[in-house]
C-alpha positions as CSV (number, residue, x, y, z in Angstrom):
1,X,0.1,0.1,0.0
2,X,1.3,3.5,-0.7
3,X,0.8,4.9,3.1
4,X,3.2,1.8,4.1
5,X,6.5,0.9,4.2
6,X,8.2,-2.4,4.9
7,X,11.0,-2.6,7.3
8,X,13.3,-5.2,8.4
9,X,13.0,-5.6,12.3
10,X,11.3,-2.7,12.9
11,X,11.6,-3.9,17.0
12,X,15.6,-4.5,16.6
13,X,15.5,-0.8,15.7
14,X,14.0,0.3,18.9
15,X,16.0,-2.7,21.3
16,X,19.1,-1.2,19.5
17,X,18.5,2.2,21.1
18,X,19.0,0.8,24.4
19,X,21.9,-1.1,24.1
20,X,23.5,0.7,26.6
21,X,21.1,0.2,28.9
22,X,21.7,-3.6,28.5
23,X,25.6,-3.1,28.5
24,X,24.9,-1.3,32.2
25,X,22.3,-4.1,33.0
26,X,25.4,-6.5,32.3
27,X,28.0,-4.9,34.1
28,X,25.5,-4.9,37.3
29,X,24.7,-8.2,36.7
30,X,29.0,-9.4,36.6
31,X,29.2,-7.4,39.9
32,X,26.5,-9.1,41.7
33,X,27.2,-12.6,40.3
34,X,30.8,-11.6,41.9
35,X,29.2,-11.1,45.3
36,X,27.4,-14.0,45.1
37,X,30.8,-15.8,45.7
38,X,30.7,-13.9,48.9
39,X,29.3,-16.6,51.0
40,X,30.7,-19.3,49.8
41,X,34.3,-17.7,50.4
42,X,32.9,-16.7,54.3
43,X,31.7,-20.6,54.7
44,X,35.6,-21.4,53.8
45,X,37.0,-19.0,55.9
46,X,34.9,-19.8,58.9
47,X,35.8,-23.2,58.4
48,X,39.7,-23.2,57.8
49,X,40.5,-20.1,59.5
50,X,38.0,-19.5,62.4
51,X,37.2,-22.8,63.7
52,X,40.9,-23.6,63.8
53,X,42.8,-20.5,65.0
54,X,39.9,-20.1,67.3
55,X,40.3,-16.2,66.9
56,X,36.7,-14.3,68.0
57,X,38.3,-11.2,66.6
58,X,38.8,-12.7,63.0
59,X,35.0,-14.0,62.9
60,X,33.7,-10.4,64.0
61,X,35.8,-9.0,61.3
62,X,34.5,-11.6,58.7
63,X,30.9,-11.2,59.5
64,X,31.3,-7.1,59.1
65,X,33.2,-7.9,56.0
66,X,30.2,-10.0,54.7
67,X,27.9,-8.1,56.0
68,X,28.5,-4.5,54.1
69,X,29.2,-6.8,50.8
70,X,25.5,-8.6,51.2
71,X,24.4,-4.6,51.7
72,X,26.1,-3.8,48.1
73,X,25.0,-6.9,46.6
74,X,21.6,-6.1,47.6
75,X,22.0,-2.3,46.5
76,X,22.9,-3.6,43.5
77,X,20.4,-6.1,43.0
78,X,17.4,-2.8,43.8
79,X,19.2,-0.5,41.4
80,X,19.2,-3.4,38.6
81,X,15.7,-4.0,38.7
82,X,15.0,-0.1,38.8
83,X,16.6,0.0,35.8
84,X,14.9,-3.1,34.5
85,X,11.4,-1.6,35.7
86,X,12.5,1.6,33.2
87,X,13.7,0.0,30.5
88,X,10.3,-1.6,30.1
89,X,8.4,1.5,30.7
90,X,10.6,3.5,27.7
91,X,10.5,0.5,25.3
92,X,6.6,0.8,25.8
93,X,6.7,4.6,25.3
94,X,9.3,4.0,21.9
95,X,6.7,1.6,20.8
96,X,3.1,2.2,22.0
97,X,2.5,5.3,19.3
98,X,3.9,3.1,16.3
99,X,1.9,0.1,17.8
100,X,-1.4,1.9,18.4
101,X,-1.0,3.5,15.0
102,X,-0.2,0.0,12.7
103,X,-3.2,-1.5,15.2
104,X,-5.3,1.0,13.3
105,X,-4.2,0.8,9.8
106,X,-4.3,-3.2,10.2
107,X,-7.9,-2.5,11.3
108,X,-8.5,0.1,8.4
109,X,-7.1,-1.9,5.7
110,X,-9.0,-5.3,7.3
111,X,-5.9,-7.5,7.1
112,X,-8.2,-9.8,9.7
113,X,-6.9,-10.8,13.2
114,X,-8.0,-8.9,16.6
115,X,-6.5,-5.5,16.5
116,X,-6.4,-5.1,20.6
117,X,-3.5,-8.1,20.3
118,X,-0.9,-5.8,19.2
119,X,-1.6,-3.7,22.4
120,X,-1.3,-7.2,24.3
121,X,1.7,-7.9,23.3
122,X,3.0,-4.4,23.6
123,X,2.3,-5.2,27.6
124,X,4.0,-9.0,27.2
125,X,7.3,-7.6,26.1
126,X,7.1,-4.7,28.9
127,X,6.4,-7.1,31.6
128,X,9.1,-9.9,30.6
129,X,11.7,-6.9,30.5
130,X,11.1,-6.0,34.1
131,X,11.0,-10.0,35.3
132,X,12.8,-12.2,36.8
133,X,13.3,-14.6,33.4
134,X,15.4,-11.3,31.6
135,X,17.6,-11.2,34.7
136,X,18.0,-15.0,34.5
137,X,19.6,-14.7,30.9
138,X,22.5,-12.0,32.5
139,X,22.8,-14.3,35.4
140,X,23.1,-17.8,33.2
141,X,26.7,-17.1,31.8
142,X,28.2,-17.1,35.2
143,X,27.4,-20.7,35.6
144,X,30.7,-21.5,33.7
145,X,32.5,-19.2,35.9
146,X,31.1,-20.9,39.5
147,X,32.1,-24.2,37.3
148,X,35.4,-22.8,37.4
149,X,35.7,-22.3,40.8
150,X,34.6,-25.7,42.2
151,X,37.2,-27.5,39.5
152,X,40.1,-25.2,41.7
153,X,38.8,-26.5,44.8
154,X,38.9,-30.1,43.0
155,X,38.5,-31.5,39.5
156,X,36.5,-34.4,40.5
157,X,34.0,-31.9,42.4
158,X,34.2,-29.9,39.2
159,X,33.7,-32.9,36.6
160,X,30.4,-33.7,39.0
161,X,29.4,-30.3,38.5
162,X,29.7,-30.1,34.8
163,X,27.7,-33.4,34.4
164,X,25.1,-31.7,36.0
165,X,24.9,-28.5,34.6
166,X,25.0,-30.6,31.0
167,X,21.7,-33.2,32.2
168,X,19.9,-29.6,33.5
169,X,20.3,-27.8,30.1
170,X,19.9,-31.0,28.3
171,X,16.5,-30.9,30.4
172,X,15.6,-27.4,29.4
173,X,16.3,-28.0,25.7
174,X,13.7,-31.2,26.4
175,X,10.9,-28.6,27.4
176,X,11.8,-26.4,24.9
177,X,11.1,-29.0,21.9
178,X,8.4,-30.5,24.1
179,X,6.4,-27.4,24.6
180,X,6.9,-25.3,21.6
181,X,4.7,-26.4,19.6
182,X,1.4,-26.9,21.7
183,X,2.2,-23.3,23.1
184,X,2.0,-22.1,19.8
185,X,-0.7,-23.6,18.4
186,X,-2.4,-22.4,21.8
187,X,-2.0,-18.8,21.5
188,X,-2.9,-19.0,18.0
189,X,-6.2,-20.8,18.9
190,X,-6.9,-18.4,21.9
191,X,-6.3,-15.8,19.3
192,X,-8.9,-16.6,16.9
193,X,-11.3,-17.4,19.7
194,X,-11.1,-14.3,21.4
195,X,-11.2,-12.4,18.1
196,X,-14.5,-14.3,17.1
197,X,-16.2,-14.0,20.3
198,X,-15.3,-10.1,20.5
199,X,-16.7,-9.6,16.7
200,X,-19.9,-11.9,17.3
201,X,-20.6,-10.6,21.1
202,X,-20.6,-6.8,19.2
203,X,-24.1,-7.8,18.0
204,X,-25.9,-9.1,21.1
205,X,-29.0,-7.1,20.4
206,X,-29.1,-9.6,17.3
207,X,-27.7,-12.9,19.2
208,X,-30.5,-12.0,21.8
209,X,-33.5,-11.7,19.6
210,X,-33.0,-13.8,17.2
211,X,-32.1,-17.1,20.0
212,X,-28.8,-17.4,18.4
213,X,-26.3,-17.8,22.0
214,X,-26.6,-21.4,22.3
215,X,-25.1,-21.7,18.5
216,X,-22.5,-19.0,18.9
217,X,-21.3,-20.4,22.3
218,X,-20.9,-23.9,20.9
219,X,-18.9,-22.4,18.5
220,X,-16.6,-20.2,20.8
221,X,-16.5,-23.7,23.2
222,X,-15.4,-25.8,20.6
223,X,-12.2,-23.5,19.9
224,X,-11.8,-22.6,23.5
225,X,-11.8,-26.2,24.4
226,X,-8.6,-27.0,21.4
227,X,-6.8,-23.8,23.2
228,X,-7.3,-25.3,27.0
229,X,-6.3,-28.7,25.7
230,X,-2.9,-27.2,24.0
231,X,-2.2,-25.5,26.6
232,X,-2.6,-28.8,29.1
233,X,-0.6,-30.2,27.3
234,X,2.1,-28.2,27.2
235,X,1.7,-27.7,30.8
236,X,1.7,-31.3,31.7
237,X,4.8,-31.8,29.6
238,X,6.8,-28.6,31.4
239,X,5.5,-30.1,34.5
240,X,7.3,-33.4,33.5
241,X,10.4,-31.6,33.1
242,X,10.3,-29.2,35.8
243,X,10.0,-31.9,38.4
244,X,12.9,-34.2,37.0
245,X,15.1,-30.8,37.0
246,X,14.1,-30.2,40.3
247,X,15.2,-33.6,41.7
248,X,18.5,-33.5,39.4
249,X,19.3,-30.3,41.2
250,X,18.4,-31.7,44.6
251,X,20.1,-35.1,44.3
252,X,22.9,-33.0,42.9
253,X,23.5,-31.0,45.6
254,X,23.6,-33.6,47.8
255,X,25.3,-36.2,46.2
256,X,28.1,-33.3,46.0
257,X,28.1,-33.5,49.6
258,X,28.3,-37.0,49.9
259,X,31.4,-37.1,46.7
260,X,33.0,-34.1,48.8
261,X,32.8,-36.2,52.3
262,X,34.5,-39.1,50.6
263,X,37.1,-36.9,49.7
264,X,37.5,-35.2,53.2
265,X,37.9,-38.6,54.6
266,X,40.1,-40.6,52.0
267,X,42.0,-37.6,50.9
268,X,41.8,-35.4,53.9
269,X,40.2,-32.6,52.2
270,X,39.2,-29.3,54.0
271,X,35.7,-30.1,55.4
272,X,35.1,-26.4,54.0
273,X,35.6,-27.1,50.4
274,X,33.1,-29.9,50.5
275,X,30.1,-27.0,52.0
276,X,31.7,-24.5,49.2
277,X,31.6,-26.8,46.2
278,X,27.8,-27.4,47.5
279,X,27.1,-23.9,47.6
280,X,28.8,-22.9,44.3
281,X,27.2,-25.9,42.4
282,X,23.8,-24.7,43.6
283,X,24.4,-21.0,42.6
284,X,26.0,-22.5,38.9
285,X,22.7,-24.5,38.2
286,X,20.5,-21.7,39.9
287,X,20.3,-19.8,36.8
288,X,19.7,-22.6,34.5
289,X,16.7,-23.8,36.7
290,X,15.3,-20.5,36.5
291,X,15.5,-20.3,32.7
292,X,13.3,-23.4,32.9
293,X,10.9,-21.6,35.1
294,X,10.4,-18.7,33.2
295,X,10.9,-20.5,29.7
296,X,6.9,-20.0,28.7
297,X,7.1,-16.5,29.2
298,X,10.0,-16.4,27.1
299,X,8.3,-18.9,24.9
300,X,5.3,-15.8,24.7
301,X,7.2,-12.6,24.8
302,X,9.1,-14.2,21.4
303,X,5.8,-14.7,19.6
304,X,4.5,-11.1,20.9
305,X,8.2,-10.2,19.7
306,X,7.5,-11.6,15.8
307,X,3.7,-10.6,16.0
308,X,4.5,-6.9,16.5
309,X,7.8,-6.9,14.3
310,X,5.6,-8.3,11.3
311,X,2.7,-5.6,12.6
312,X,4.8,-2.4,12.3
313,X,6.8,-4.0,9.2
314,X,3.4,-4.4,7.1
315,X,1.8,-1.4,8.9
316,X,4.3,1.3,9.4
317,X,3.2,4.8,7.9
318,X,5.4,6.5,5.5
319,X,6.5,9.8,6.2
320,X,7.0,11.4,3.0
321,X,3.3,12.5,2.5
322,X,2.3,15.7,0.8
323,X,0.7,18.6,3.4
324,X,-0.9,21.2,1.5
325,X,-2.6,24.1,2.7
326,X,-6.9,24.0,3.0
327,X,-8.4,22.6,-0.2
328,X,-10.6,24.4,-2.4
329,X,-12.6,21.5,-3.5
330,X,-12.5,20.3,-6.8
331,X,-12.5,16.2,-7.7
332,X,-10.9,14.3,-10.0
333,X,-11.4,10.5,-10.6
334,X,-9.1,9.6,-13.1
335,X,-9.4,5.7,-14.5
336,X,-9.7,4.5,-10.8
337,X,-9.8,0.6,-10.3
338,X,-10.6,-0.5,-6.8
339,X,-11.1,-3.5,-4.8
340,X,-11.2,-3.8,-0.7
341,X,-7.6,-4.7,1.1
342,X,-7.0,-8.3,0.9
343,X,-9.1,-9.0,-1.8
344,X,-8.2,-9.8,-5.6
345,X,-11.6,-8.6,-7.4
346,X,-11.8,-5.2,-8.5
347,X,-15.3,-3.6,-7.3
348,X,-14.7,-0.2,-9.3
349,X,-13.4,-0.4,-13.0
350,X,-12.0,2.2,-14.8
351,X,-14.2,4.8,-12.9
352,X,-13.5,8.4,-14.4
353,X,-15.3,12.0,-13.7
354,X,-14.8,15.4,-13.3
355,X,-16.7,17.9,-10.1
356,X,-16.1,21.4,-9.8
357,X,-15.3,23.1,-6.4
358,X,-18.4,24.0,-4.6
359,X,-20.9,21.6,-6.7
360,X,-23.1,18.9,-5.2
361,X,-22.4,15.0,-6.7
362,X,-25.3,12.5,-5.9
363,X,-23.8,9.1,-6.5
364,X,-26.7,6.4,-7.3
365,X,-26.3,2.7,-8.3
366,X,-27.7,-0.4,-7.0
367,X,-26.4,-2.6,-4.0
368,X,-22.9,-3.7,-4.5
369,X,-21.9,-1.1,-7.8
370,X,-19.2,0.3,-5.6
371,X,-20.7,3.9,-4.3
372,X,-18.9,3.1,-0.6
373,X,-15.8,2.3,-2.2
374,X,-15.6,5.1,-4.2
375,X,-16.7,7.4,-0.9
376,X,-14.0,5.7,0.9
377,X,-11.4,6.6,-1.9
378,X,-12.6,10.5,-2.0
379,X,-11.4,10.9,1.6
380,X,-8.2,8.7,1.5
381,X,-9.5,5.7,3.4
382,X,-8.4,3.4,1.0
383,X,-6.2,3.4,-2.4
384,X,-6.8,3.4,-5.4
385,X,-5.3,-0.2,-7.3
386,X,-5.1,2.1,-10.8
387,X,-5.4,5.6,-11.1
388,X,-6.3,8.1,-8.4
389,X,-8.8,10.3,-6.9
390,X,-7.4,13.6,-7.0
391,X,-8.5,16.7,-4.7
392,X,-7.3,20.0,-6.2
393,X,-4.6,18.0,-8.5
394,X,-3.2,16.0,-5.4
395,X,-3.7,12.2,-5.4
396,X,-6.0,12.3,-2.0
397,X,-4.2,8.7,-0.4
398,X,-1.1,10.4,-0.7
399,X,-2.2,13.4,1.2
400,X,-1.0,13.5,4.8
401,X,-4.5,12.7,6.5
402,X,-3.7,14.5,9.7
403,X,-3.4,17.5,7.6
404,X,-6.0,16.7,5.4
405,X,-8.3,15.3,7.5
406,X,-9.6,18.8,9.3
407,X,-10.7,20.0,5.8
408,X,-12.3,16.5,5.2
409,X,-16.0,16.0,6.2
410,X,-17.0,12.2,6.2
411,X,-20.1,10.4,7.1
412,X,-19.9,6.6,6.9
413,X,-23.0,4.4,5.7
414,X,-22.3,2.7,9.7
415,X,-22.0,6.0,11.6
416,X,-19.8,5.1,14.4
417,X,-19.0,7.7,17.2
418,X,-16.6,7.3,20.5
419,X,-16.5,7.2,23.6
420,X,-16.5,10.7,25.7
421,X,-18.9,13.5,25.4
422,X,-21.2,15.0,22.3
423,X,-19.0,17.9,22.2
424,X,-15.9,15.7,21.9
425,X,-17.6,13.7,19.3
426,X,-18.5,16.9,17.3
427,X,-14.6,18.6,17.4
428,X,-13.2,15.2,16.6
429,X,-11.9,14.9,20.1
430,X,-9.7,17.9,19.6
431,X,-9.5,21.0,21.1
432,X,-13.0,22.0,22.2
433,X,-14.3,25.4,20.7
434,X,-17.5,26.2,21.5
435,X,-18.1,28.2,19.0
436,X,-17.4,25.9,16.4
437,X,-19.0,23.3,17.9
438,X,-22.3,24.8,18.5
439,X,-22.0,26.0,14.8
440,X,-21.4,22.9,13.4
441,X,-24.4,21.1,15.4
442,X,-26.5,24.2,14.0
443,X,-25.9,23.4,10.4
444,X,-26.9,20.1,11.2
445,X,-29.9,21.1,12.5
446,X,-29.3,19.0,15.7
447,X,-28.5,21.7,18.1
448,X,-31.9,21.4,19.6
449,X,-32.0,18.2,20.0
450,X,-28.3,18.3,21.9
451,X,-29.8,21.0,24.3
452,X,-32.9,18.3,25.1
453,X,-30.2,15.9,26.7
454,X,-29.9,16.6,30.6
455,X,-26.3,17.6,30.3
456,X,-26.8,18.9,26.7
457,X,-23.0,19.1,25.3
458,X,-21.3,17.6,27.9
459,X,-23.6,14.0,27.8
460,X,-21.7,11.1,27.9
461,X,-22.9,8.8,24.9
462,X,-21.1,5.6,26.0
463,X,-18.9,3.5,24.0
464,X,-20.3,3.2,20.2
465,X,-22.5,5.9,21.2
466,X,-24.8,3.5,23.0
467,X,-27.3,5.5,24.8
468,X,-28.2,7.1,21.3
469,X,-31.0,6.5,18.7
470,X,-29.4,5.4,15.0
471,X,-30.9,8.2,13.8
472,X,-29.5,10.5,17.0
473,X,-26.2,9.0,15.9
474,X,-26.6,10.0,12.4
475,X,-27.2,13.4,13.3
476,X,-24.5,13.9,15.7
477,X,-22.1,12.1,13.3
478,X,-23.4,15.0,10.7
479,X,-22.6,17.9,13.1
480,X,-19.1,15.8,13.2
481,X,-18.5,16.0,9.4
482,X,-19.7,20.1,8.8
483,X,-17.3,20.9,12.0
484,X,-14.4,23.4,11.0
485,X,-16.5,24.3,8.0
486,X,-14.3,21.5,5.6
487,X,-13.9,21.8,1.8
488,X,-15.4,18.5,0.8
489,X,-18.1,16.7,2.6
490,X,-18.7,12.9,1.7
491,X,-21.9,11.6,3.0
492,X,-22.7,7.8,2.1
493,X,-26.7,7.5,2.9
494,X,-27.0,10.3,5.5
495,X,-30.5,9.8,5.6
496,X,-30.7,6.0,6.0
497,X,-31.8,6.3,10.0
498,X,-33.2,9.5,10.1
499,X,-37.2,10.1,10.9
500,X,-39.1,13.3,9.1
501,X,-37.6,16.0,11.2
502,X,-34.0,14.9,10.8
503,X,-34.5,14.6,7.0
504,X,-35.9,17.8,6.9
505,X,-32.6,18.9,8.8
506,X,-30.2,16.9,6.4
507,X,-31.9,18.9,3.2
508,X,-31.3,22.1,4.7
509,X,-28.0,21.6,5.8
510,X,-27.3,20.1,2.1
511,X,-29.1,23.3,0.9
512,X,-26.6,25.4,3.2
513,X,-23.8,23.4,1.9
514,X,-24.6,24.6,-1.8
515,X,-25.1,28.2,-0.9
516,X,-21.7,28.2,0.9
517,X,-20.3,26.5,-2.4
518,X,-18.7,23.7,-0.5
519,X,-18.0,20.5,-2.5
520,X,-20.3,17.7,-1.5
521,X,-21.1,14.2,-2.4
522,X,-23.9,12.6,-1.2
523,X,-24.7,8.6,-1.8
524,X,-28.4,8.4,-1.2
525,X,-31.7,6.7,-2.8
526,X,-34.0,9.8,-2.0
527,X,-35.6,11.7,-4.2
528,X,-35.4,14.7,-2.1
529,X,-31.6,14.6,-2.1
530,X,-31.4,13.9,-5.7
531,X,-33.4,17.2,-6.6
532,X,-30.1,19.1,-4.4
533,X,-27.8,17.7,-6.8
534,X,-25.3,19.6,-9.3
535,X,-24.2,16.9,-11.0
536,X,-25.4,13.0,-10.8
537,X,-23.4,9.7,-11.1
538,X,-24.9,6.6,-11.7
539,X,-22.6,3.2,-11.1
540,X,-23.3,-0.3,-12.0
541,X,-21.4,-2.8,-11.5
542,X,-18.2,-0.9,-10.8
543,X,-18.4,1.2,-13.8
544,X,-20.3,4.8,-14.6
545,X,-23.7,4.0,-16.3
546,X,-24.1,7.9,-16.9
547,X,-22.4,11.0,-14.8
548,X,-23.1,14.7,-16.0
549,X,-25.5,17.8,-14.8
550,X,-28.8,16.4,-13.0
551,X,-31.5,17.7,-15.3
552,X,-29.7,16.1,-18.5
553,X,-28.9,12.8,-16.8
554,X,-33.0,12.8,-15.7
555,X,-34.2,13.6,-19.0
556,X,-31.7,10.6,-20.6
557,X,-33.4,8.3,-18.3
558,X,-36.8,9.3,-18.8
559,X,-36.1,9.6,-22.8
560,X,-35.2,5.9,-22.7
561,X,-37.8,4.6,-20.5
562,X,-40.6,3.2,-22.2
563,X,-43.2,2.6,-19.4
564,X,-44.3,5.9,-17.8
565,X,-44.5,4.3,-14.4
566,X,-41.0,3.0,-15.0
567,X,-39.8,6.9,-16.0
568,X,-40.7,8.6,-12.7
569,X,-39.0,5.9,-10.8
570,X,-35.8,5.8,-12.6
571,X,-35.5,9.8,-12.5
572,X,-36.6,10.0,-9.0
573,X,-34.7,7.1,-7.0
574,X,-32.1,6.3,-9.5
């Protein structure tokens, strides 16, 4: 798509920005793990120095030094934890705008999937970056260092510890291989199940009215049970490996004491070395065991990373968009071929027309002829596969929508309002300018209706405007389209939910737009709006069947229609 540019490893670029932070975390982990040797050295000094010399002063000095080093280690761990917390927040701050935008574009272009998943993935990455799972990756490289110290104490104890480490690493690999597929399947099925349930429950009234809940519940449960089964398989396998790993670790620590005792008896090795070797082996095995324990979180974070990386690469808005001053409003469709995103079948097939600034165009045609698709192209929502729709000579889709949006008024066929007040919705959630808000409401003929609510313009409409009727939503949506006096207004079936009073308000609004020379495009089947048109465009199966001044098109239809009753129908409703 023209507004998107592919980018390899979009997340990788963000992670690189924090490489210095990771280096600092590595340094902190270095000193923390170095201080982890203190208990072993203290134990060795107590056994081999204090107990043999019976010197209380030496014991007190060792205790003082050890407590000082413990305090230093605790302070370093506290600082490392704070760095991790801030790292997670900074990664989130660096990505949340792009992730939100990419989710929006994914929804806009109907790329499929649950758009909320991206925000959940971002939360998963942030949580993992502040968890012990990430710390275990910094601590794991120290396992060989602890092992080297054991070799220095006694080679056989070192080889015994190495065998234990190798065994636990093998168990970790077995755990990864055993749980990878079921966890991946569980996550995939869970996402599909939740997305499907969310879409279905959004139509709760239809489900309730026609008794569809049992059928939809059974459909959701079928997927949900598959997800639970895959999770159970992964959890059962992980539990087995975890139990075996715990047995190996505990057994190794006891066996190394037994092996050390053997060398104390047979070779006269110091008892302190026996205890120290057991402690060091425990420290060497701890990061590996911690990695196994946090593996599920790591796998989930890895999948979140992959999904986010693909999303950001596929839906990253181009920075090279045209920024121009307020348009005059002339429209020109040049041999437009267009199809919905993710589709290969064109809906518009070579549409071509010119609409001078300030004129009113009414678009007619049967369902499926491409009217709403053409409306989306006019306001820059969808791109044209071939050709272009130009506003004041510039391709609308290549125009920066943030700078163009204030000069565009758009009322889609399915009106969507957002949680907030009526005033916020009319002002498009920008700065609340009371004069502009009331002016737009008055032009849309909805000012008196809004004042009839107990809180007037401050009325909270709920998610999707749930507290309003369909007609009220459509009228407030019209006020939103008229806000800030845009240069181009596109109304797609603007009176589909209106009563007689609302229909009259719409007609007056269109008349006012005509008198103010605002370029207006209306998709409708109502004859009272057709009478307001300067130009008529008739679409049929994605092609222009007729285009020109309204009177000429109406006369042409009447001249080519044989039945008198059909003449009136074609002239007034087509």
